[in-house]
TIRO-709862 format. One record per residue (C-alpha): x, y, z. Coordinates in steps of 0.5 Angstrom, whole numbers, plus 2048, in hexadecimal, padded with zeros to 3 digits. Example, Ala and Ser with C-alpha at 12.3 -4.5 7.8 and 13.67 -1.06 7.14 Angstrom:
<gulo u="819" v="7F7" w="810"/>
<gulo u="81B" v="7FE" w="80E"/>
This chain:
<gulo u="7B2" v="80F" w="7FD"/>
<gulo u="7B5" v="815" w="7F9"/>
<gulo u="7B6" v="81B" w="7FC"/>
<gulo u="7B8" v="822" w="7F8"/>
<gulo u="7BF" v="824" w="7FA"/>
<gulo u="7C4" v="828" w="7F6"/>
<gulo u="7CA" v="825" w="7F2"/>
<gulo u="7CF" v="827" w="7F8"/>
<gulo u="7CA" v="823" w="7FD"/>
<gulo u="7C9" v="81D" w="7F9"/>
<gulo u="7D1" v="81C" w="7F9"/>
<gulo u="7D2" v="81D" w="7FF"/>
<gulo u="7CC" v="817" w="801"/>
<gulo u="7D0" v="813" w="7FB"/>
<gulo u="7D6" v="813" w="800"/>
<gulo u="7D3" v="812" w="806"/>
<gulo u="7CE" v="80D" w="803"/>
<gulo u="7D5" v="808" w="801"/>
<gulo u="7D8" v="809" w="808"/>
<gulo u="7DD" v="80E" w="806"/>
<gulo u="7DF" v="811" w="80D"/>
<gulo u="7E5" v="816" w="80B"/>
<gulo u="7E5" v="81A" w="804"/>
<gulo u="7EE" v="81D" w="802"/>
<gulo u="7ED" v="823" w="7FE"/>
<gulo u="7F0" v="828" w="7FB"/>
<gulo u="7EE" v="82F" w="7FB"/>
<gulo u="7EA" v="832" w="7F6"/>
<gulo u="7E4" v="82B" w="7F5"/>
<gulo u="7DE" v="82A" w="7F5"/>
<gulo u="7DD" v="830" w="7FB"/>
<gulo u="7D5" v="82F" w="7FB"/>
<gulo u="7D6" v="828" w="7FC"/>
<gulo u="7DA" v="829" w="802"/>
<gulo u="7D5" v="82E" w="806"/>
<gulo u="7CF" v="829" w="805"/>
<gulo u="7D4" v="824" w="808"/>
<gulo u="7D3" v="827" w="80F"/>
<gulo u="7CE" v="822" w="812"/>
<gulo u="7D1" v="81C" w="80E"/>
<gulo u="7D6" v="81B" w="813"/>
<gulo u="7DC" v="81A" w="80E"/>
<gulo u="7E2" v="81D" w="80F"/>
<gulo u="7E5" v="821" w="80A"/>
<gulo u="7ED" v="822" w="80A"/>
<gulo u="7F0" v="828" w="807"/>
<gulo u="7F7" v="826" w="804"/>
<gulo u="7FD" v="829" w="802"/>
<gulo u="7FE" v="826" w="7FB"/>
<gulo u="7F9" v="822" w="7F6"/>
<gulo u="7FE" v="81B" w="7F7"/>
<gulo u="7FE" v="81D" w="7FE"/>
<gulo u="7F7" v="81C" w="7FF"/>
<gulo u="7F7" v="816" w="7F9"/>
<gulo u="7FB" v="813" w="7FE"/>
<gulo u="7F7" v="813" w="804"/>
<gulo u="7F1" v="810" w="801"/>
<gulo u="7F6" v="80A" w="7FF"/>
<gulo u="7F8" v="80A" w="806"/>
<gulo u="7F1" v="80B" w="809"/>
<gulo u="7EE" v="805" w="804"/>
<gulo u="7F3" v="800" w="806"/>
<gulo u="7F3" v="800" w="80D"/>
<gulo u="7EB" v="801" w="80D"/>
<gulo u="7E9" v="7FC" w="807"/>
<gulo u="7E5" v="801" w="804"/>
<gulo u="7E6" v="806" w="7FE"/>
<gulo u="7EA" v="80C" w="800"/>
<gulo u="7E7" v="813" w="7FB"/>
<gulo u="7EC" v="819" w="7FA"/>
<gulo u="7EA" v="81F" w="7F6"/>
<gulo u="7ED" v="825" w="7F1"/>
<gulo u="7EC" v="82A" w="7EE"/>
<gulo u="7ED" v="82A" w="7E6"/>
<gulo u="7F3" v="82E" w="7E7"/>
<gulo u="7F5" v="829" w="7EB"/>
<gulo u="7F2" v="823" w="7E7"/>
<gulo u="7FA" v="821" w="7E4"/>
<gulo u="7FD" v="821" w="7EC"/>
<gulo u="7F7" v="81E" w="7EE"/>
<gulo u="7F9" v="817" w="7E8"/>
<gulo u="7FF" v="818" w="7EA"/>
<gulo u="7FE" v="815" w="7F1"/>
<gulo u="7FA" v="80F" w="7EE"/>
<gulo u="801" v="80B" w="7EC"/>
<gulo u="801" v="808" w="7F3"/>
<gulo u="7F9" v="806" w="7F4"/>
<gulo u="7FA" v="803" w="7EF"/>
<gulo u="800" v="7FF" w="7EE"/>
<gulo u="7FE" v="7FE" w="7F6"/>
<gulo u="7F6" v="7FB" w="7F4"/>
<gulo u="7F3" v="800" w="7F8"/>
<gulo u="7ED" v="803" w="7F7"/>
<gulo u="7EC" v="809" w="7F7"/>
<gulo u="7E6" v="80F" w="7F4"/>
<gulo u="7EB" v="815" w="7F1"/>
<gulo u="7E6" v="81B" w="7EF"/>
<gulo u="7E9" v="821" w="7EB"/>
<gulo u="7E5" v="828" w="7E8"/>
<gulo u="7E5" v="827" w="7E1"/>
<gulo u="7E2" v="82D" w="7DD"/>
<gulo u="7DC" v="82E" w="7DA"/>
<gulo u="7DB" v="82B" w="7D3"/>
<gulo u="7DA" v="832" w="7D0"/>
<gulo u="7E1" v="833" w="7D2"/>
<gulo u="7E4" v="82D" w="7CF"/>
<gulo u="7E8" v="82D" w="7CB"/>
<gulo u="7EA" v="835" w="7CA"/>
<gulo u="7F0" v="836" w="7CE"/>
<gulo u="7EB" v="837" w="7D6"/>
<gulo u="7EF" v="839" w="7DB"/>
<gulo u="7F5" v="834" w="7DE"/>
<gulo u="7F0" v="82F" w="7DA"/>
<gulo u="7F3" v="828" w="7D7"/>
<gulo u="7F1" v="821" w="7D5"/>
<gulo u="7EF" v="81E" w="7DB"/>
<gulo u="7ED" v="818" w="7D9"/>
<gulo u="7F4" v="815" w="7D5"/>
<gulo u="7F7" v="818" w="7DD"/>
<gulo u="7F4" v="812" w="7E0"/>
<gulo u="7F4" v="80D" w="7DB"/>
<gulo u="7FA" v="809" w="7DD"/>
<gulo u="7F9" v="809" w="7E4"/>
<gulo u="7F1" v="808" w="7E6"/>
<gulo u="7EC" v="802" w="7E3"/>
<gulo u="7E7" v="807" w="7E2"/>
<gulo u="7E5" v="80E" w="7DF"/>
<gulo u="7DE" v="811" w="7DF"/>
<gulo u="7DB" v="819" w="7DE"/>
<gulo u="7D6" v="81C" w="7E3"/>
<gulo u="7D3" v="822" w="7DE"/>
<gulo u="7CC" v="822" w="7E0"/>
<gulo u="7C9" v="821" w="7E6"/>
<gulo u="7C5" v="81A" w="7E5"/>
<gulo u="7CC" v="816" w="7E2"/>
<gulo u="7CF" v="817" w="7EA"/>
<gulo u="7CB" v="812" w="7EE"/>
<gulo u="7CD" v="80D" w="7E9"/>
<gulo u="7D4" v="80F" w="7E6"/>
<gulo u="7D5" v="80F" w="7ED"/>
<gulo u="7D2" v="808" w="7EE"/>
<gulo u="7D7" v="806" w="7E9"/>
<gulo u="7DD" v="809" w="7EC"/>
<gulo u="7DD" v="805" w="7F3"/>
<gulo u="7DA" v="7FE" w="7F0"/>
<gulo u="7E1" v="7FF" w="7EA"/>
<gulo u="7E5" v="800" w="7F0"/>
<gulo u="7E3" v="7FB" w="7F5"/>
<gulo u="7E2" v="7F5" w="7F0"/>
<gulo u="7E7" v="7F1" w="7EC"/>
<gulo u="7EF" v="7F4" w="7EF"/>
<gulo u="7ED" v="7FA" w="7F3"/>
<gulo u="7F0" v="800" w="7EF"/>
<gulo u="7EF" v="808" w="7EF"/>
<gulo u="7E9" v="80B" w="7EB"/>
<gulo u="7E9" v="812" w="7E8"/>
<gulo u="7E2" v="816" w="7E8"/>
<gulo u="7E2" v="81D" w="7E3"/>
<gulo u="7DD" v="822" w="7E7"/>
<gulo u="7D9" v="827" w="7E2"/>
<gulo u="7DD" v="82E" w="7E4"/>
<gulo u="7E4" v="830" w="7E5"/>
<gulo u="7E3" v="830" w="7ED"/>
<gulo u="7DE" v="82A" w="7EC"/>
<gulo u="7D8" v="82E" w="7EE"/>
<gulo u="7D4" v="82F" w="7E7"/>
<gulo u="7CE" v="82B" w="7E9"/>
<gulo u="7CE" v="82B" w="7F0"/>
<gulo u="7CA" v="830" w="7F1"/>
<gulo u="7C5" v="82D" w="7EC"/>
<gulo u="7BF" v="829" w="7F0"/>
<gulo u="7BB" v="823" w="7EF"/>
<gulo u="7B9" v="81D" w="7F3"/>
<gulo u="7BC" v="816" w="7F4"/>
<gulo u="7BC" v="810" w="7F8"/>
<gulo u="7C4" v="80F" w="7FB"/>
<gulo u="7C4" v="807" w="7FB"/>
<gulo u="7CB" v="805" w="7FB"/>
<gulo u="7CE" v="7FE" w="7F8"/>
<gulo u="7CF" v="7FC" w="7FF"/>
<gulo u="7D5" v="7F7" w="7FC"/>
<gulo u="7D9" v="7FD" w="7F9"/>
<gulo u="7DA" v="800" w="800"/>
<gulo u="7DF" v="7FB" w="801"/>
<gulo u="7E5" v="7F7" w="7FD"/>
<gulo u="7E4" v="7F2" w="7FC"/>
<gulo u="7DE" v="7F3" w="7F9"/>
<gulo u="7DD" v="7EB" w="7F7"/>
<gulo u="7E0" v="7E4" w="7FA"/>
<gulo u="7DF" v="7E0" w="7F2"/>
<gulo u="7E0" v="7D9" w="7F4"/>
<gulo u="7E6" v="7D4" w="7F1"/>
<gulo u="7E4" v="7CF" w="7EB"/>
<gulo u="7E3" v="7C9" w="7EE"/>
<gulo u="7E7" v="7C6" w="7E7"/>
<gulo u="7EC" v="7CB" w="7E9"/>
<gulo u="7ED" v="7CA" w="7F0"/>
<gulo u="7EE" v="7C3" w="7EF"/>
<gulo u="7F3" v="7C5" w="7EB"/>
<gulo u="7F8" v="7C8" w="7F0"/>
<gulo u="7F6" v="7C2" w="7F5"/>
<gulo u="7F9" v="7BE" w="7F0"/>
<gulo u="7FF" v="7C2" w="7EF"/>
<gulo u="800" v="7C2" w="7F7"/>
<gulo u="800" v="7BB" w="7F8"/>
<gulo u="805" v="7BB" w="7F3"/>
<gulo u="809" v="7C0" w="7F6"/>
<gulo u="810" v="7BE" w="7FC"/>
<gulo u="812" v="7C5" w="7FE"/>
<gulo u="80B" v="7CA" w="7FC"/>
<gulo u="80C" v="7D1" w="7FD"/>
<gulo u="804" v="7D6" w="7FE"/>
<gulo u="808" v="7DD" w="7FC"/>
<gulo u="802" v="7E2" w="7FF"/>
<gulo u="801" v="7E9" w="7FC"/>
<gulo u="7FE" v="7EF" w="7FC"/>
<gulo u="7F7" v="7EC" w="7FA"/>
<gulo u="7F7" v="7E7" w="800"/>
<gulo u="7F8" v="7ED" w="805"/>
<gulo u="7F1" v="7F1" w="800"/>
<gulo u="7EE" v="7EA" w="801"/>
<gulo u="7EF" v="7E9" w="808"/>
<gulo u="7F2" v="7E1" w="807"/>
<gulo u="7F8" v="7E1" w="80C"/>
<gulo u="7F4" v="7DC" w="810"/>
<gulo u="7F3" v="7D8" w="80A"/>
<gulo u="7F9" v="7D8" w="808"/>
<gulo u="7FC" v="7D6" w="80E"/>
<gulo u="7F7" v="7D1" w="80E"/>
<gulo u="7F9" v="7CE" w="808"/>
<gulo u="801" v="7CE" w="809"/>
<gulo u="7FF" v="7CA" w="80F"/>
<gulo u="7FC" v="7C5" w="80C"/>
<gulo u="800" v="7C4" w="807"/>
<gulo u="807" v="7C6" w="80A"/>
<gulo u="808" v="7CC" w="806"/>
<gulo u="80D" v="7D1" w="807"/>
<gulo u="809" v="7D8" w="807"/>
<gulo u="80D" v="7DF" w="804"/>
<gulo u="80B" v="7E4" w="802"/>
<gulo u="80D" v="7EB" w="7FE"/>
<gulo u="80D" v="7F2" w="801"/>
<gulo u="805" v="7F3" w="800"/>
<gulo u="804" v="7ED" w="805"/>
<gulo u="809" v="7ED" w="80A"/>
<gulo u="803" v="7ED" w="80F"/>
<gulo u="801" v="7E7" w="80D"/>
<gulo u="804" v="7E2" w="812"/>
<gulo u="807" v="7E4" w="819"/>
<gulo u="80E" v="7E3" w="818"/>
<gulo u="80E" v="7DE" w="81D"/>
<gulo u="80A" v="7D9" w="819"/>
<gulo u="80D" v="7D3" w="818"/>
<gulo u="80B" v="7D3" w="811"/>
<gulo u="80D" v="7D9" w="80F"/>
<gulo u="814" v="7DA" w="80C"/>
<gulo u="814" v="7E2" w="80A"/>
<gulo u="814" v="7E8" w="806"/>
<gulo u="815" v="7E6" w="7FE"/>
<gulo u="817" v="7EA" w="7F8"/>
<gulo u="81C" v="7F0" w="7F6"/>
<gulo u="81B" v="7F3" w="7FD"/>
<gulo u="819" v="7EC" w="801"/>
<gulo u="81E" v="7E9" w="805"/>
<gulo u="823" v="7E4" w="802"/>
<gulo u="820" v="7DF" w="806"/>
<gulo u="819" v="7E0" w="802"/>
<gulo u="81C" v="7DF" w="7FB"/>
<gulo u="820" v="7D9" w="7FD"/>
<gulo u="81A" v="7D5" w="7FF"/>
<gulo u="816" v="7D8" w="7F9"/>
<gulo u="81D" v="7D5" w="7F4"/>
<gulo u="81C" v="7CF" w="7F8"/>
<gulo u="816" v="7CD" w="7F8"/>
<gulo u="812" v="7C7" w="7F4"/>
<gulo u="80B" v="7CB" w="7F2"/>
<gulo u="809" v="7D2" w="7F3"/>
<gulo u="802" v="7D5" w="7F6"/>
<gulo u="801" v="7DC" w="7F4"/>
<gulo u="7FC" v="7DF" w="7F9"/>
<gulo u="7FA" v="7E5" w="7F6"/>
<gulo u="800" v="7E8" w="7F2"/>
<gulo u="801" v="7EB" w="7EB"/>
<gulo u="808" v="7E7" w="7EB"/>
<gulo u="80C" v="7ED" w="7EA"/>
<gulo u="814" v="7EF" w="7E9"/>
<gulo u="814" v="7F0" w="7F0"/>
<gulo u="811" v="7EA" w="7F3"/>
<gulo u="814" v="7E6" w="7EE"/>
<gulo u="81B" v="7E9" w="7EE"/>
<gulo u="81B" v="7EB" w="7E6"/>
<gulo u="817" v="7E4" w="7E5"/>
<gulo u="81D" v="7E1" w="7E8"/>
<gulo u="819" v="7DD" w="7EE"/>
<gulo u="816" v="7D8" w="7ED"/>
<gulo u="81A" v="7D4" w="7E9"/>
<gulo u="818" v="7D2" w="7E2"/>
<gulo u="814" v="7CD" w="7E2"/>
<gulo u="811" v="7CC" w="7E8"/>
<gulo u="80A" v="7CB" w="7E9"/>
<gulo u="805" v="7D0" w="7EA"/>
<gulo u="7FE" v="7D2" w="7ED"/>
<gulo u="7FC" v="7D9" w="7EE"/>
<gulo u="7F7" v="7DB" w="7F0"/>
<gulo u="7F3" v="7E2" w="7EF"/>
<gulo u="7ED" v="7E5" w="7EE"/>
<gulo u="7F0" v="7EA" w="7E8"/>
<gulo u="7EF" v="7E4" w="7E2"/>
<gulo u="7F4" v="7E9" w="7DE"/>
<gulo u="7FA" v="7E7" w="7E4"/>
<gulo u="7FA" v="7E0" w="7E3"/>
<gulo u="7FF" v="7DD" w="7DE"/>
<gulo u="801" v="7E4" w="7DC"/>
<gulo u="808" v="7E3" w="7DF"/>
<gulo u="809" v="7DC" w="7DE"/>
<gulo u="806" v="7D7" w="7D9"/>
<gulo u="802" v="7D0" w="7DB"/>
<gulo u="801" v="7D2" w="7E2"/>
<gulo u="7FA" v="7D0" w="7E6"/>
<gulo u="7F6" v="7D4" w="7E6"/>
<gulo u="7F1" v="7D6" w="7EB"/>
<gulo u="7EC" v="7DC" w="7EA"/>
<gulo u="7E8" v="7DF" w="7F0"/>
<gulo u="7E9" v="7E2" w="7F6"/>
<gulo u="7EF" v="7E0" w="7FA"/>
<gulo u="7ED" v="7DE" w="801"/>
<gulo u="7E7" v="7DA" w="7FE"/>
<gulo u="7EB" v="7D7" w="7F9"/>
<gulo u="7F1" v="7D5" w="7FF"/>
<gulo u="7EB" v="7D2" w="803"/>
<gulo u="7E8" v="7CE" w="7FD"/>
<gulo u="7EF" v="7CB" w="7FB"/>
<gulo u="7F0" v="7CA" w="804"/>
<gulo u="7E9" v="7C6" w="804"/>
<gulo u="7EB" v="7C1" w="7FD"/>
<gulo u="7F3" v="7C0" w="7FF"/>
<gulo u="7F5" v="7BB" w="803"/>
<gulo u="7FB" v="7BB" w="809"/>
<gulo u="801" v="7BC" w="807"/>
<gulo u="807" v="7BB" w="80B"/>
<gulo u="80F" v="7BF" w="809"/>
<gulo u="814" v="7BF" w="80E"/>
<gulo u="81A" v="7BF" w="80B"/>
<gulo u="817" v="7C5" w="806"/>
<gulo u="815" v="7C8" w="80C"/>
<gulo u="81B" v="7C7" w="80F"/>
<gulo u="81F" v="7C9" w="80A"/>
<gulo u="81B" v="7D0" w="809"/>
<gulo u="81B" v="7D2" w="811"/>
<gulo u="823" v="7D1" w="810"/>
<gulo u="824" v="7D7" w="80B"/>
<gulo u="820" v="7DB" w="810"/>
<gulo u="824" v="7D9" w="816"/>
<gulo u="82B" v="7DA" w="812"/>
<gulo u="827" v="7E1" w="80F"/>
<gulo u="826" v="7E4" w="816"/>
<gulo u="82C" v="7E3" w="818"/>
<gulo u="830" v="7E7" w="813"/>
<gulo u="82A" v="7EC" w="813"/>
<gulo u="82B" v="7EC" w="81C"/>
<gulo u="832" v="7F0" w="81A"/>
<gulo u="82E" v="7F6" w="818"/>
<gulo u="828" v="7F6" w="81C"/>
<gulo u="82C" v="7F5" w="822"/>
<gulo u="830" v="7FA" w="820"/>
<gulo u="832" v="7FF" w="826"/>
<gulo u="836" v="803" w="821"/>
<gulo u="835" v="80B" w="821"/>
<gulo u="833" v="80E" w="81C"/>
<gulo u="82E" v="808" w="81C"/>
<gulo u="82D" v="802" w="817"/>
<gulo u="825" v="803" w="815"/>
<gulo u="825" v="7FB" w="816"/>
<gulo u="825" v="7FD" w="81E"/>
<gulo u="820" v="802" w="81D"/>
<gulo u="81C" v="7FC" w="81A"/>
<gulo u="81E" v="7F8" w="81F"/>
<gulo u="81B" v="7FC" w="825"/>
<gulo u="814" v="7FE" w="820"/>
<gulo u="814" v="7F6" w="821"/>
<gulo u="814" v="7F7" w="829"/>
<gulo u="810" v="7FD" w="82A"/>
<gulo u="80B" v="7FC" w="825"/>
<gulo u="802" v="7FC" w="828"/>
<gulo u="800" v="7F5" w="826"/>
<gulo u="7FB" v="7F8" w="822"/>
<gulo u="800" v="7FD" w="81E"/>
<gulo u="800" v="7FE" w="816"/>
<gulo u="806" v="800" w="813"/>
<gulo u="806" v="804" w="80D"/>
<gulo u="80D" v="805" w="80A"/>
<gulo u="810" v="808" w="804"/>
<gulo u="813" v="805" w="7FD"/>
<gulo u="81A" v="804" w="7FD"/>
<gulo u="81F" v="802" w="802"/>
<gulo u="819" v="805" w="807"/>
<gulo u="816" v="7FE" w="805"/>
<gulo u="81C" v="7FA" w="804"/>
<gulo u="81D" v="7FB" w="80D"/>
<gulo u="817" v="7FB" w="80F"/>
<gulo u="814" v="7F5" w="80A"/>
<gulo u="81A" v="7F1" w="80C"/>
<gulo u="81C" v="7F3" w="813"/>
<gulo u="815" v="7F4" w="816"/>
<gulo u="813" v="7EF" w="819"/>
<gulo u="80C" v="7EE" w="81B"/>
<gulo u="809" v="7EA" w="820"/>
<gulo u="803" v="7EB" w="821"/>
<gulo u="7FD" v="7E9" w="81C"/>
<gulo u="7F9" v="7F0" w="81D"/>
<gulo u="7FF" v="7F4" w="81B"/>
<gulo u="7FF" v="7F6" w="813"/>
<gulo u="804" v="7F8" w="80F"/>
<gulo u="803" v="7FE" w="808"/>
<gulo u="808" v="800" w="804"/>
<gulo u="809" v="804" w="7FD"/>
<gulo u="809" v="801" w="7F6"/>
<gulo u="80E" v="806" w="7F4"/>
<gulo u="80C" v="80D" w="7F6"/>
<gulo u="812" v="80F" w="7FA"/>
<gulo u="80E" v="814" w="7FF"/>
<gulo u="808" v="810" w="800"/>
<gulo u="808" v="80D" w="807"/>
<gulo u="806" v="813" w="80B"/>
<gulo u="800" v="817" w="807"/>
<gulo u="7FE" v="80F" w="807"/>
<gulo u="7FF" v="80E" w="80E"/>
<gulo u="7FB" v="814" w="810"/>
<gulo u="7F5" v="811" w="80B"/>
<gulo u="7F6" v="80A" w="80E"/>
<gulo u="7F6" v="80E" w="815"/>
<gulo u="7EF" v="811" w="812"/>
<gulo u="7ED" v="80A" w="810"/>
<gulo u="7EF" v="807" w="817"/>
<gulo u="7EF" v="80B" w="81C"/>
<gulo u="7EE" v="807" w="822"/>
<gulo u="7F4" v="804" w="820"/>
<gulo u="7FC" v="806" w="821"/>
<gulo u="7FF" v="808" w="81A"/>
<gulo u="807" v="809" w="818"/>
<gulo u="80B" v="80C" w="813"/>
<gulo u="812" v="809" w="811"/>
<gulo u="815" v="80E" w="80C"/>
<gulo u="81C" v="811" w="80A"/>
<gulo u="81D" v="818" w="80A"/>
<gulo u="81C" v="817" w="801"/>
<gulo u="816" v="815" w="802"/>
<gulo u="813" v="81A" w="808"/>
<gulo u="815" v="820" w="805"/>
<gulo u="810" v="81F" w="800"/>
<gulo u="80A" v="820" w="804"/>
<gulo u="80C" v="824" w="80A"/>
<gulo u="807" v="829" w="80A"/>
<gulo u="802" v="824" w="80B"/>
<gulo u="804" v="824" w="812"/>
<gulo u="801" v="82A" w="813"/>
<gulo u="7FB" v="826" w="810"/>
<gulo u="7FC" v="820" w="816"/>
<gulo u="7FD" v="826" w="81B"/>
<gulo u="7F6" v="82A" w="819"/>
<gulo u="7F2" v="823" w="818"/>
<gulo u="7F4" v="820" w="81F"/>
<gulo u="7F6" v="819" w="81B"/>
<gulo u="7FB" v="816" w="81E"/>
<gulo u="801" v="812" w="81B"/>
<gulo u="808" v="811" w="81E"/>
<gulo u="80E" v="812" w="818"/>
<gulo u="814" v="80F" w="818"/>
<gulo u="819" v="813" w="814"/>
<gulo u="81F" v="80E" w="812"/>
<gulo u="824" v="815" w="811"/>
<gulo u="82A" v="814" w="80E"/>
<gulo u="82B" v="81A" w="809"/>
<gulo u="82A" v="817" w="804"/>
<gulo u="826" v="813" w="7FE"/>
<gulo u="82A" v="80D" w="800"/>
<gulo u="827" v="808" w="7FB"/>
<gulo u="82C" v="80B" w="7F6"/>
<gulo u="832" v="80B" w="7F9"/>
<gulo u="834" v="804" w="7F5"/>
<gulo u="832" v="807" w="7EE"/>
<gulo u="835" v="80D" w="7EE"/>
<gulo u="83C" v="80A" w="7F1"/>
<gulo u="83C" v="805" w="7EB"/>
<gulo u="83A" v="80B" w="7E6"/>
<gulo u="83F" v="80F" w="7E9"/>
<gulo u="844" v="809" w="7E9"/>
<gulo u="848" v="80C" w="7E3"/>
<gulo u="847" v="814" w="7E5"/>
<gulo u="84E" v="816" w="7E9"/>
<gulo u="84E" v="818" w="7F0"/>
<gulo u="84C" v="81F" w="7F3"/>
<gulo u="845" v="81E" w="7EF"/>
<gulo u="83F" v="821" w="7F1"/>
<gulo u="83B" v="81A" w="7F2"/>
<gulo u="837" v="81C" w="7F8"/>
<gulo u="833" v="821" w="7F4"/>
<gulo u="82F" v="81B" w="7F2"/>
<gulo u="82C" v="819" w="7F8"/>
<gulo u="82F" v="81C" w="7FF"/>
<gulo u="82B" v="821" w="803"/>
<gulo u="82D" v="826" w="809"/>
<gulo u="82B" v="825" w="80F"/>
<gulo u="823" v="826" w="811"/>
<gulo u="821" v="825" w="818"/>
<gulo u="81A" v="822" w="817"/>
<gulo u="819" v="822" w="81E"/>
<gulo u="819" v="82A" w="81E"/>
<gulo u="814" v="82B" w="818"/>
<gulo u="80F" v="825" w="81B"/>
<gulo u="810" v="82B" w="821"/>
<gulo u="80F" v="830" w="81C"/>
<gulo u="808" v="82E" w="81A"/>
<gulo u="805" v="82C" w="821"/>
<gulo u="806" v="825" w="821"/>
<gulo u="80C" v="821" w="826"/>
<gulo u="813" v="820" w="823"/>
<gulo u="819" v="81C" w="827"/>
<gulo u="821" v="81B" w="824"/>
<gulo u="823" v="814" w="825"/>
<gulo u="82A" v="815" w="824"/>
<gulo u="82C" v="80D" w="828"/>
<gulo u="828" v="807" w="827"/>
<gulo u="828" v="806" w="82F"/>
<gulo u="824" v="80C" w="82F"/>
<gulo u="81D" v="80A" w="829"/>
<gulo u="819" v="807" w="82F"/>
<gulo u="818" v="80C" w="833"/>
<gulo u="817" v="811" w="82D"/>
<gulo u="812" v="80C" w="82A"/>
<gulo u="80F" v="80C" w="831"/>
<gulo u="80E" v="814" w="831"/>
<gulo u="80C" v="814" w="82A"/>
<gulo u="806" v="80F" w="82C"/>
<gulo u="804" v="812" w="832"/>
<gulo u="803" v="81A" w="82E"/>
<gulo u="7FD" v="81B" w="82B"/>
<gulo u="801" v="81E" w="826"/>
<gulo u="802" v="81C" w="81F"/>
<gulo u="809" v="81A" w="821"/>
<gulo u="810" v="819" w="81D"/>
<gulo u="817" v="815" w="81F"/>
<gulo u="81C" v="819" w="81C"/>
<gulo u="821" v="813" w="81B"/>
<gulo u="828" v="814" w="81A"/>
<gulo u="82C" v="80D" w="816"/>
<gulo u="832" v="80C" w="812"/>
<gulo u="833" v="810" w="80D"/>
<gulo u="831" v="80D" w="806"/>
<gulo u="831" v="806" w="80B"/>
<gulo u="82F" v="800" w="805"/>
<gulo u="828" v="7FC" w="807"/>
<gulo u="82B" v="7F5" w="805"/>
<gulo u="828" v="7F2" w="7FE"/>
<gulo u="827" v="7EB" w="7FE"/>
<gulo u="828" v="7E6" w="7FB"/>
<gulo u="826" v="7E4" w="7F4"/>
<gulo u="827" v="7DE" w="7F0"/>
<gulo u="82B" v="7DF" w="7EA"/>
């Protein structure tokens, strides 16, 4: 039954109806609406930067399975837009809301006003504007619909007024009825065309060396169990991109590691040798395919995706299966005949065994300063069975994706799609989205510097995460290419200006913000520090002093 309410009340009730439990924002925006949320149960998380709250909303969406919401006033709209790139590339449904000067102030040099639609065009799939109260419910419904259907991605809404409050004081009668399907993602699970399934089945029957490549779409679709069943039935190898690292446990006999530019040598070798590649929810990017060299030219490909635009984007002649990934994999499994490929699986397993023997030199290192590979081994042994691990981009992703082994099916992994500094605020949002799970962040010192003030946010709002900092006093990933760039420059030179930092005690900084902080200098001390961090009720930072500019091993790639 319609009820009389203000626009501010309506906004809060709409968010509540869509299952939003946390709202991440920078002042000053929609203050009337924030006041009206007192009785909704929505927790209002004030951050320290627009980009930080955008990443929190992203992390929240990834762990909760629901859209994440973030807000900023008109002055901060450009900063908020910059935070949409990672959720856009990471296929995360974030609803970004900004204030915008009322129409009569547009195009007149209003205070700090710039055009918003063009700022968001490249990093959102929908832009809507709310200028009158009667639009609010319809535009908000469309935003949640767009964010959660097809490939999940961010959307943007401009609310009238510098702070978005130009119409929130107005009243009207409204019946708040959400579209239940869009309170989560994927909103729908379309089934595949029967003819497409039969084409896939025919290709599988001809294969002697099949491999399933699981990517972000498989995680979104919760297709892990379905992929395992298909792999077991057709005796296929399974490899994963970093975005699907947790699709199967490490010791599953058919799981042969991660692949791509940030993957493992063994995973790349398997894909290169395969005579059929089944992409499960993958956009076949340059990172996934090793600059489009994996699989080899001419290898038959089955591509399963919910987005028709992705099917065949980078390969011609693919067998396309347009559907929800899990639904499609289940349909193929039901229709395909069992097969045995013992020789193929033995070869794939040998690649894994050989790779592990090589990286164990780093994972078992007792060196001081520490090698980051040893930290990864410690995390493998210490992470709880239901841990959620967020990793930054660059070497943080390389170290964790390759050398942290997930041995429990409830463990999950999320990594930055490319934005350095993403992991710490994303982990805070991730904890808000999964309050009953232990949440961890792995970042380098270069990444952690980006959003240090959010330590105060974590302390103030009681968001307990454990952050492991690979503190090597530099941006280590740039060292190799800088060395090449300086190859013809005689010593002495000032190359260090391009990648070195001063020594920083991040544990002391954490304590200064009221959190828990501990320094680890030796690998044998990591376990005690980890246990102390877990025992503390405070946001925790473990500052790991590692070898200066230590290089993460890059995987083998086909030439």
